[in-house]
N, C-alpha and C positions, 0 to 999 in steps of 0.2 A: 481769174483762174480758180478752178474748183479747189476746195480745201484739201482733198486727198493729194492733188498734184503739188500744192504748196508744201504739204508735209513731206512728200517724197523729195522735193527740191531741198528742203531744209536738212534732211538726213544726208543727202548727197553732199551738200555744202559742208556739213560738220565733218564728214569722212574725209573730204578733200582738205579741210583745215588740218586734220590729223596728219595727212601726208606732208603738208608744209611744215608743221611742227617737227616732224621726224627729220626732215631734210635740214631744217634750220638748226636743229640740235647739234649738228656736226660743227657749226661755226659759232653759235651763241649759247650762253648759259640760259637756264630756265627762267631766271629772273628777268633777263633782257627780253625774252620772247613774250613773257606775260606783260611786261611794261609796254612794249610796242603794240601789243594787241589792245591794251587798255587805251593807249593814246589814240589809236586809229578809231576805236569805237566811240571815244569821247568826241573826237572831231566830227564824225559822221552824225552822231545824235545831236550835237550842238547845232550843226547846220540844219538838220531836220526841224529842230525846235523853233527856227526862225520863220518857218512857213506860216502863212495866215491860218489861224485856227488851231495851230499845233499847241500841245500842252507845254506849259512853262517848265523849266528845269528846277525852279525854286521849290523846296520841300519844307513841310512843317514837321517832319519826323526824321531828322538827321540821325538820331541814335539808332533807329530801326535800320536805316540804310547801312550804318556802320557795322552792326552785328551781322547783317545779311552779307555784306562785302567780306567780312572777316572769314566766315565759313566758306563762302563761294570762292574767294581768291585762294584760300588754302587748298581747297579741292582742285582748283585749276592748276596750281603749282605742282601738286602731287601727280595729277593726271599727265601733264606735259612731261614730267620727270619719267613716268612710266612709258609714255609714247616714245621717248628718245632711246630707250634701251630694250623694250619688249617688241615682239611682233605686233603690228598695228592692230590686228583684230583682237588680240589678247588684251591690250591696253584699253581699247574701246569697250570690249565686253565687260571688263571689271568696273569701268565707270558707269555702265548701264545697270549695274547692280543696285543703283539708288532706289529703284522701285521695291526691291526686296528688303533693303534696309528700312524703308519707310514702313513696310509691313511689320518688320521686327519692332520698330518704335511703337506702332499701334498696339502690338501684343504686350510690350513692356508697360505701356501706359495703362492697359486694361488690368494687368496684374497689380500694378501699384495702386490703382483706384479700387481694387477689390472686386473686379468684375467676376461674376459667377460663371458666365458662359464665354469661353474663348472659342473663336471660329476655328474648327479643326482644319478646314480647307486652307486658311491663312497660315496656320502652323505648318501644314504640309508644303505649301508654296515656299516658305522660308527655308525649310530643310532641304527641299529639292534645289533651291538656289545655291545653298552652300555646298551641296554635293557637286554641283556644276563648277563652283569656284575651285574646289579641290582638284577636279579633273583639268581645269584650264591652267591652274598654277603648277601642276606636276612637272612639266618640262622646265619651268623657271626655277623651281626648287632644285632640280637635278643639275642645272647648269650654273649654279651660284648666282642666279639673278633674283634670289628670294626678296631682297629689299625692294627691287623695282616692282615685283608682283604685289607685295604688300602695300606699296605706295599707290598702285592702281586701285587696290581694294579699298584702302582708306579714303581715296578720292571719291569713291562712290558713296561711302558713308557720310562724308562731309557734304557732298552734293545733296543728299537726302535732307540733311539739316538745313541747308540753304533753301531748298524748295519749300520747306515749312515756313521759313521767314519770308519768302517771296509771296506765299499765300497770305500771310499776315499783312504785308504791305498792300496787297490788292484789296484786302478788306477795309483798310483805312482810306482807300480812294487814290492810292498812288498809281498813275498810269504806267504802262509797260515801258515806254520810252524813258521815263524818269528812273525806273528801277534799273534798267540796263545801263543808263548813263552813270549812275553812282557806283554800280558794280564795276564798270570800266575805269572809273576814277580810282576806286580801291585797288584795282589791278595795276594801274599805272604807278601809284604811290608805292605799293608793296614791292612791285617788280624793281623799281628804281632803288629802294632801300636795300633789297636783297643783293642787287648787283654791286652797289657801293660797298657793302660789307664783305663782298667776296674778294679773295686775293687776286682773282683774274680781272676784276673790274669790267669795264665796257670793252667790247671788241670793235676793231675797225670794220667798217662796212665794205662790202663788195657789191657790185650791181646785182649779182645773184642773191646774196644775203639780204639786201634791202628789199628785193622783190618778194622773197619768201616771207619776211616779216610783215610787209604790207599785205600779202596774201592771207596770212593768218588773221589779221585784223578785219579785212574786208569780208572774208568768207564767214568768220564767226558772227559778225554783225548782220550780214545778209541772212545767215541761217536763223538768227534770233528773230529778225523781222518777219521772215517767211513763216516761221513756226508760230509766232504771235498771231499773224493773220489767219493761219490755218485753224487755230483754236477759236478765233473769233467767228469764223464762218462755218466750221464743220462740227461734227460730233466728237466730243472729247475722247470717248472710248475708241473710236476708229483711229483717231490721231495717235492715241497712246500705243495702239498695236502697230501702226505704220512706222513709228519711230525706230523700231528695231531693225528696219532696213539699213540703218546706219552701220550695223554690224556686218551685214551682207556686203555692203559697199566697201567696208574696211578689209574684209577678207579678200575681195577682188583686187583692191589696190595693193594690199600687202603681197599677194602672190605675183602680180604683174610687175610691180615696181621694185620690190625689195627681196623677192625670192623667198618670202616667208612660207614655211610649210606647217600645216596644221595636221597633227596625227589624229587617229580615230578617237582616242579618249578625250582629247582637247575639243574636237568637234562636237562630241556628245555633250561635253560640259557646256559649250556655247548654247546648244539646243536646250539644255536643261535650264540655263539662266534665262534665256528668252521666254521659255514656257512659264517659269516661275514669275518673271517680271510681269508678263501679260496677265497671269492669273491674279497676282497681287493687286494689279491696277484695277481689274474688273471687280474684285471683291471690295477694294477700298472705295471705288466709285459709288457703291450702293449705300455707303454710310457717311460720305463726306460731300460737301458742296462742290459744284462744278469748277470753281476757281482754284481748287486744290489739286486738280487732276493734271496740271502741267508738270512735266517730268524733266525734260532736258532743255527747257526754254532758255536758261541762262547759265548753263554749265561752263 
């Protein structure tokens, strides 16, 4: 399958996963959803590792996986929390702010290192991205959903930190399957601990609930594998642009399944965030290695 089709499939799977998370949130806590997502991913990747020629799951850098999982799982918890209470497209868009956050990190690093020349285009992309955030979050602030909006925004920032750690793992030779496995392990452990500490604890399963939880895990893992294959076969910049189709799919699902309505200012905000993210990705790609151009591979 061509890389472009793999990328489109990955974004569709991620958006569909968001639908399952939103539906499952009515029956389960966020910790439970994260835990079952992690368990499903672990089981699938452990099975794949048994294939002849597959990479082993044994790692020489457990500490790096720990820190990657810490930021990645925290991002996932906040993102699922936002999905459960905000319009699907809004929660998805805020998480996709990760590219803009990465650009902000680059600018901050340049300032701290005493860089004499800051890229004005990158600064403009960051500013445009945050104008988009203000427009997207406006309905949430007005309807007392500010915490959930901020959760979605913070999830994007933590995802950007996780992507930097994913890049570092790639540079020391950790294969994608191993990175995703330990991320899934971190999610399973953190989700279980969060649920045990919650007054509600674990909820009883229904057939519908169990199917939704299984769907979250299968869709997320399938999306990650398709995304990985797309980046291996295709051009990183093309893939980085196609990833924003996930927002389009989320808008369609939100309207068709949940009756979500996006007003003019919020729609403009989404467009600005997408434009800022693509611009930041293009500019970043000119100054960073190809392996750092992955953006939503393991969110």
